[in-house]
C-alpha positions in Angstrom: 98.7 97.2 114.9 95.0 97.9 114.3 95.8 101.5 113.4 98.4 100.4 110.9 96.0 97.9 109.4 93.3 100.5 109.1 95.8 102.9 107.4 96.8 100.1 104.9 93.1 99.4 104.0 92.5 103.1 103.5 95.5 103.5 101.2 94.6 100.4 99.3 91.1 101.7 98.7 92.7 104.8 97.2 94.8 102.7 94.9 98.0 103.3 96.9 100.0 100.1 97.6 103.0 99.6 99.8 105.1 100.3 96.7 103.6 103.8 96.5 100.9 105.7 94.8 100.6 104.5 91.1 99.6 108.0 90.0 103.1 109.3 91.0 105.5 106.5 91.9 107.3 104.0 89.6 107.6 100.4 90.9 110.8 98.7 91.9 111.1 96.1 89.1 111.1 92.5 90.2 114.3 90.8 88.9 112.6 87.8 87.3 109.3 89.5 86.3 109.8 93.2 85.7 107.2 95.4 83.9 107.4 95.1 80.2 105.7 95.9 76.9 104.9 93.3 74.3 104.0 94.0 70.7 101.4 91.5 69.5 99.1 90.6 66.7 95.9 88.4 66.8 93.2 87.4 64.3 89.7 88.7 64.1 88.0 87.0 61.3 90.7 86.7 58.7 92.4 90.0 59.6 95.4 90.5 61.7 95.0 93.2 64.3 98.0 95.0 65.9 98.3 95.8 69.5 100.4 96.2 72.6 100.3 94.6 76.0 101.6 96.5 79.0 102.6 93.8 81.5 102.6 94.7 85.2 105.4 94.2 87.7 105.7 90.8 89.4 104.9 87.2 88.7 101.1 87.6 88.8 98.8 86.4 87.4 97.5 90.0 86.9 94.0 91.3 86.3 93.9 92.6 82.8 92.1 95.5 81.2 91.4 95.8 77.4 91.6 99.5 76.5 89.4 100.4 73.5 90.0 103.6 71.6 87.3 105.7 69.8 86.8 106.9 66.3 89.4 107.1 64.8 91.7 106.6 67.8 93.7 109.8 68.0 93.1 109.9 71.8 94.4 106.5 73.1 94.4 107.1 76.8 97.8 105.5 77.3 98.5 107.8 80.2 95.8 105.9 82.0 97.3 102.6 80.9 100.6 103.4 82.5 99.0 104.3 85.8 96.9 101.1 85.8 100.0 99.0 85.1 101.8 100.6 88.1 98.8 99.5 90.1 99.3 95.9 89.1 97.0 95.6 86.0 98.0 94.4 82.6 96.7 96.6 79.9 96.0 95.5 76.3 95.6 98.2 73.7 94.9 97.3 70.0 93.6 98.8 66.8 90.3 97.4 65.2 90.5 96.0 61.8 91.1 98.6 59.2 92.4 101.1 61.7 96.0 102.5 62.0 97.5 99.6 60.1 95.5 96.6 61.2 94.4 94.4 58.4 90.9 94.4 56.9 88.4 97.2 56.3 87.1 99.4 59.1 83.4 98.8 59.9 81.3 99.8 62.9 79.5 96.5 62.7 82.7 94.5 63.3 84.0 96.4 66.4 82.3 94.0 68.8 83.8 91.0 67.0 87.3 92.6 67.3 86.8 93.1 71.0 85.7 89.5 71.4 88.7 88.3 69.5 91.0 90.3 71.8 89.4 88.6 74.8 89.9 85.1 73.2 93.5 86.0 72.6 94.1 87.0 76.3 92.3 83.9 77.6 94.5 81.7 75.3 97.8 83.3 76.5 97.4 83.6 80.3 100.7 81.9 81.2 102.8 83.7 78.6 101.6 87.1 79.6 101.0 86.5 83.3 97.2 87.1 83.0 94.5 86.2 85.4 91.9 84.9 82.9 89.1 85.2 85.5 89.6 88.9 85.9 89.4 90.6 82.5 87.8 94.0 82.1 86.9 96.3 79.2 87.4 100.0 79.3 86.5 102.1 76.3 86.4 105.8 75.3 83.8 107.4 72.9 83.1 104.8 70.2 85.2 102.4 72.2 82.9 103.0 75.1 80.0 101.8 72.9 82.1 98.8 71.8 82.9 98.0 75.4 79.3 98.0 76.5 78.1 96.1 73.4 80.8 93.4 73.8 80.4 93.1 77.6 76.7 92.2 77.3 77.7 89.1 75.3 80.5 87.9 77.5 79.4 86.2 80.7 83.0 85.9 81.9 83.6 89.6 82.2 83.0 91.1 85.6 83.7 94.7 84.8 83.1 97.2 81.9 83.9 100.9 81.8 82.7 103.5 79.3 84.2 107.0 79.1 82.1 109.6 77.2 80.5 106.6 75.4 78.7 107.0 72.0 75.2 105.7 71.5 75.1 104.4 67.9 71.4 103.8 68.1 70.7 107.5 68.7 73.2 108.4 65.9 71.3 106.1 63.5 68.0 107.6 64.5 69.5 111.1 63.9 70.8 110.2 60.5 67.4 108.8 59.5 65.8 112.0 60.6 68.3 114.2 58.9 69.4 115.9 62.2 72.4 118.2 61.6 74.4 116.9 64.5 74.1 113.3 63.2 74.9 114.3 59.6 78.0 116.0 60.9 79.4 112.7 61.9 79.1 111.5 58.3 81.1 114.5 57.2 83.7 113.8 59.8 84.0 110.2 58.6 85.0 111.5 55.2 88.2 112.9 56.7 89.4 109.7 58.4 92.1 108.6 55.9 93.7 106.4 58.6 90.6 104.0 58.5 90.7 101.7 55.5 87.7 101.8 53.1 85.6 103.9 55.5 83.9 107.3 54.9 80.6 108.9 55.4 78.9 106.7 52.9 80.1 103.5 54.7 79.3 105.0 58.1 75.7 105.6 57.0 75.4 102.1 55.6 76.8 100.6 58.8 74.4 102.5 61.0 71.3 101.9 58.9 72.0 98.2 58.2 70.3 97.1 61.5 67.4 98.5 63.5 68.5 101.3 65.8 67.5 99.6 69.0 70.1 96.9 68.4 72.8 99.6 68.5 71.3 101.6 71.4 73.3 101.4 74.6 70.1 101.6 76.7 69.0 98.2 75.4 72.3 96.6 76.5 71.2 96.7 80.2 69.9 93.1 80.6 73.2 91.7 79.3 75.1 93.7 81.9 73.4 92.1 84.9 75.9 90.8 87.4 78.6 93.1 86.2 80.2 96.2 87.6 79.7 99.1 85.2 81.6 102.4 85.3 80.2 105.4 83.3 82.1 108.7 83.2 81.1 111.8 81.1 82.7 115.2 80.7 80.2 118.0 81.5 81.7 120.1 78.7 81.5 117.4 76.1 80.1 119.0 72.9 81.0 116.0 70.7 78.7 113.5 72.4 76.5 115.7 74.7 75.9 114.3 78.1 72.2 115.0 78.2 71.5 112.9 75.0 74.2 110.3 74.9 75.1 109.6 78.5 72.2 110.5 80.9 69.5 108.3 79.3 71.9 105.3 79.3 72.7 105.8 83.0 69.0 106.0 83.8 68.4 102.8 81.9 71.2 101.0 83.8 69.9 102.3 87.1 66.5 100.7 86.4 68.1 97.3 85.6 68.4 95.1 88.7 71.7 93.4 89.1 73.9 96.0 87.6 76.5 97.5 90.0 76.6 101.0 88.5 79.1 103.7 89.2 78.4 106.9 87.2 80.1 110.3 87.3 79.9 113.5 85.4 83.2 115.5 85.9 84.7 118.6 84.4 86.2 118.2 81.0 85.6 118.0 77.3 85.1 114.8 75.2 88.7 113.7 76.0 88.7 115.0 79.6 91.5 117.3 78.6 91.6 119.2 81.9 90.5 116.4 84.3 92.9 113.5 83.4 94.0 112.9 87.0 90.4 113.0 88.3 89.4 110.6 85.6 92.3 108.2 86.3 91.6 108.2 90.0 87.9 107.2 89.4 89.0 104.4 87.0 91.7 103.2 89.4 89.4 103.2 92.4 86.7 101.3 90.5 89.2 98.7 89.2 90.9 98.2 92.6 87.6 97.7 94.4 85.5 95.7 91.9 87.7 94.2 89.3 90.8 92.5 90.8 
């Protein structure tokens, strides 16, 4: 019996339940509470934002992860969402205001407000969507990683926040002020993003220069993350947001801050972890299973 119990504990720590490995095995749907997907809208300010909720198998209530996309949101990481749902997590995915059909104008300075509105929506609909309102987590990629860290520092009810190849808007703002070519290239890129309403390089510059850079710098978020479990993952071949400038200094700042339970990894892969999706998903799954449910 002790051997069987030890085996179960080991499998659980790897994200493998009695129903099978969520990386490879679909669940047997419960008759009354099968997995499902719900289209939803919610308000942020006066704008309606569109999204989806992947609801896990079973009555729950389920721990729930808000999945935040980057700029502009071409990579949505929904392969990870499906694995996490099979592991028993609900996953909310949405588009910020002005992005991909959500109402309003896209603005870097309102991303955190949109994330906060998503959390309010989830906490207001726990029964309807089988949500455990005490176990909400944020998981963001690129610009969404910045938004996840920025929002988590303001929400005392969140226990977990994950950032995958996160941007540091403070460093980007400093680079634009200094005329650095890499920073200016982001302004040129913004001019191509027709799927973002009323947003271009000019608006991006205005957003980034409207507040002091330190207010946007992920390193300064450390005090607000005390008491939380923080996952940080970077791709060692990331040329969009290079690890040595965007990632490593933030990890170092979080290491110095007492009270942050930090997990940090640099793994093979580009900015979207194109050839390390399984490794990335395993890291996220292990973190969520152990710290966030």
